[in-house]
N, C-alpha and C positions, 0 to 999 in steps of 0.2 A: 656370231660368226668372224673368221679372218675378214678386213677389207672393209667390215660393215660401218658404217660413219655413227655415233653415236648422235642422236636426235639432243637438240640444246633443249627440249620439254623436260628432258632427262635431270634438269636442273631441281624441277617439282619435286621428283621423288628424292635427289638429294636434302632438299629442306627436312624431308619426312625423316630420312634416316637420321641426321643429326639431334632430332628429338623425341626420335623412337626406341630406337634399335644401334644405335651407335655413341651411347652414352660413354664417358669417362669410367674405366672400371670402378668399382664401389669400396676395392680394398685400397689399404694402407698404402704409398710409397718408401720403398726403402731404396738403396745405394747399395749395388754389387758392382767390382769393378771399377768404382768412380761415375757410375751413371744411374739416376736415376729412375726409377722403375715401380708399377705396381707389384706387390704381391702378390705369387701365384706359383704356379708347379714350377715352373722353368727359372722363378727367382730362387726360388728354391735347391734348385740343380746349382743352379750358379755361383750361388756365396759356398754349398760345398764344394763345386770345384774351387773356389778361389782359396779357403780358408786351409784347403791341402796342396795347392799348388800343383790341381792336374796340368799334365801337357793337353793340348786339343783346346784350351780356354783361357783369356784371357786378351791382351793389348793383339797379340800373334797367334790367334786359335788357329784359324783358319790357315796361315803362313806368315809368312813376313808381312807385316802391314796390313794385317787381313784380321780385326779385331773380332773374337766370340763374348763378349760382355754384354749381349742384349739379344733378346730371344730375337726380335727384330733380324739381328744378322745370323738367324738361322732359317728362319721361315721364309724371309725373300729370294733365299739362293734357289727354293724348290720354286718359285714364283721365276725368277729368270732361266731355269732350265727350260719352263714351259714355253714362256717368251723365245726361247733360240731354238727351240724345234728339235727334231728326232734325226733328220739330216743331216750333221755335222753345219746348223746354222743355215741351210739350204732350205730351210722351210719355214724361217725366222715369222715373230708376228706383225705387224706393221707398225709403223713408229707412230705414237701419239703427237698431234699436231697442239697447236698452243694452248687452243679453244680447249681440249682434253684434259692438259694440262692444267688450266683454272677451274675445270669440273672436280679437277680429283685435289685438287686444294682447297677448295671450297667445301667439299663433302666432308673435309676434317678440320676445318678450320676452328670447330670450339675443343679440340683435344690438346691435353698439354704435352710438352714436349718429350713426359715421359711416355707416351704413347706413340705419338707420330711427331718425328724430326727428320725434314726432307732430307738434309744432308747426311743423315745418319742412315737412313735409309737407303739412299743414292748408294755412299762408299759401301753399303751392305750387298751392294749387286756391283761393286765393281770400278765404281767413279768412272762407268761408260756411260757418255750422254746418250749415245743411241740403245743403248741396251737398256737403261734405266727407261728412255720414252718407249718403250713394246712393255718395259713390267706394266708401267702405269695402264699403255692400252688393252691387258691381259684381266688387272683390277681393275678399271674401270665396269670390266662386262662380267666380273663375277671368274671370270674363265676362258677357257679357249677352247671353238667349237667349231668343227669341220662342218659343211653344206652338207645337206642330205644327198645332192646329187653325187657325191663322193663316195658314196656308200661302196658301190659296187666298180668291178674292171671287167667287164663283160658278166660273164654269170657267177663270177666269182666275187665273194666276200674280199675287200680291200685290204684290209686288217685284217689277215692269217694269224690261226695261231698252230705254227708249224711245229709244234714239238709231238712228242708222245701222248698218246691220250688214251691210257688204259680203263677199258670195261670190265676187266676181271681182275680183282682184286685179291690175292694168293693169303695175302695176312688174315683177310678176313673169313674168306674160303676154310681155312683150317683153324677158324676158333669156332667153339663149342657156345650153344646157348646154358648158362648153368642151372637153368632148371629143365630145360630137356634131356639135355645132353647131345642134342644134335648138333650137326653142322652149319652154320649158317651159310649159303649162296655168295658166292662171289663176282655175281654179277647182280647190278641193278635188276631186280624184280619188284610187283604190285604183291602184295599180300594186306587180308583184312588187319582191320584193329584187334589187336590183342592185347589179353591181360601177361604180367610177369613171368605165366605159369605155359604160356605160348597156346592159351586157349580162345574162341574165338570171342568176340562180344558183339553181343546185338541188342541196336538201342530198340525200345521201347516207343511206337509212334505216341507215346503221350507224350515225350517230349522232339517236338517237330525241327528243331534249328539246330544243325549244324555248330557249335562255338568256336569263332579263331578270331585271337588277337595276333595283337603286333604295335609296331613301334612307332610314333607319330616322328616325322621329322625333326619336331621341335621340340619331343621329349626324349625318351629312353631308358635307361634306368629308373630307378624310384628315387634317387637321389635328387633329379632335377625336379621333383614338386619344391625345391627351394628358389628356383631361376623364375623370377617373377616378373621378366622381362618374358618368356618365350612365354608361360600361362600368359597374358596376356593378349598376346596373338591366337590364344585357343578359347577362349572367353572363360578362360579359369575353370576348364573342367571338359572331361571326356563324355562319350553319349556309349549308348545301345545303337547301332548305328544297324536297319536294318532296311529292305527292298520296302519302295514305295506299295508292290499288290501286296506282300506278304502283312503289311501294317492295314491294309482294308479289308483282306481277309479275316483277320482278328481282334476288327473292330479297334485299331489305336491309330491313332495320328500325331504327326509331330508333336514335340515338345512333354509329350505325355511322360509322366513318371512311370519309371515300372520295375517290375522285381525278375531277377533270372533266377531259375529255378532249376538244377539237375535229380539225377536216379539215383546219387550219393547224396544229395543235400538237398532235399523235396520243401524245405521253409526256405531256403534261401539268403542265409543270412551267413555272419562269419562269427565265431566261439572266441570271445574276446580274455573274458574272468568268466567268471561263475558267476551266473545270470546275466550277464552282460553280453549283447550281441548287436554286430551291425549289420545291416540290411542290404543286400547285394543289390543298390537300386540304381537307378539313373534314367537322364534325361533321354529319350525317344529322338533317334533324326534318322529319317526316313533320304536316301538317297537312292538313286539309277544305279549305281555302282556297286550297289552290295548285292551280289547272286539272289538270288530267290531261294530261301532255302535255308539260308546264311544268317548268323549276327554277328557282329566286329565287335568287339571294346579294346580301342586303344591301351596300353599300359602304362606306367608311371601314377594315377590318379587312385581316389578312393582310400587313402592313407588313416588310419585312426594312432599313428605314431611322427616319427619324423619331426615333432616338433608341433604337430597340428594340436595336440591337448595340453591344458597344463599340467606340469610335473613338480612336484617339492624336493629338491637337492638341500641337504641339509637345512632342512627347516625354510629353505628361501622358497617362494612361490616363481616358476617359470612360467609365463603366461604362454600358453598357444597360439598358433596365429591359425583360426579357421579356414582361410585360403589354402591349408596344407590338405584338408578332410574334404575335401570337394570333389565330384566326380564317384566314378566306380572300379570298383576291382573284381575281376570277374573269378580267378584263382578258385575260389572256396564251392563252385558252383562243377568245377572242370569234376571227371569221375574221379574219386579215389578206385585204385585197382585191389581188386577183391581175394586177390592172391594176397599181399602185405599187407593189407587193408591201411594203414596210412599214408601212403603216398599216390602221386595221381599217376595215370599211365605213361610209358619211359619207352623209349627207344632200348632194344636190349642190346644192340652193338655198342653207340655213343654213348647209351646211358641219359640221353638228356630229354628232361621233360615234353611229354607231348603236349602242346599247345593249339591241336585242331582234331582232337581225335574226341570229343567232349560234347554231347547233346543236351539243351536245355529247353525249357520252355520259358515263355516270356508272359508276362502277367501286370494288370494293370496296378499299379500299388496304391 
């Protein structure tokens, strides 16, 4: 929060950061607009702009004497906006003192100038010493945070949404279900789980757990399995997460290898090739934070491709990396819509897949 003193013991965390999560990027260094920088999406965009001579890029990209030749010169302006505040500069972040500046530099002393160049960074925020120190203050804390005591003014929230909020959506109300022909409701309503034909689905007590999925903050889409730094932080796998009381009820314990089985996948397997199946198994993790009667599995693990297996390309063997095959992918045990036969349940309005309307049983593998 603003005006909070950064304790000197943070030096220990910065030492950890240097060796664990802030290594120099592993990609090659290229030169764009005369600036050495690691190959990245932004570097590709900048080099395209350089080759095409696009306006808004180069030595005067942000205006006379304000270059846009490196991604730092773009992103640091976001931080400068945060440090400057929302009220015409009347709520600026505090100015970092000399000790904070030293902490900031020490945390990045192992990085090359292609990544961290204090002069380049300072110039990116306008060569204003006060503003630069405010930016350092924000970066040292990973953001800017308001004290919880300021959440309300009287009995109203401090930061109010003062635009129109529509509860009725005419575009939805005039639309029709493609199979039933009935109009959708233009209001937010609660409905039972239904298939593509609009028929209610009733789950058997044979499948006692409602399955839901989510994305770990250090994961995301399936492609993040190749990010070994974040995989280390997650112990290289995901889990079948269950409430402790449910585990005790079913004779399971933390660390058990379990298999998920669903109403339309009684074996709990993923068919890959004729005669080749991958079991939907994972390590059980008991947690109080999981609601009884549900199990959770995070997304992005349990691959059988993405470089996890050996592949032959033009007669050359490309060795797979077994780290990319760890964990569990729950998709195949989610209920198949019995109307269309080959897809999961889905939202009839937006068309998105349902990641929560499946019930499963959990058995020891």
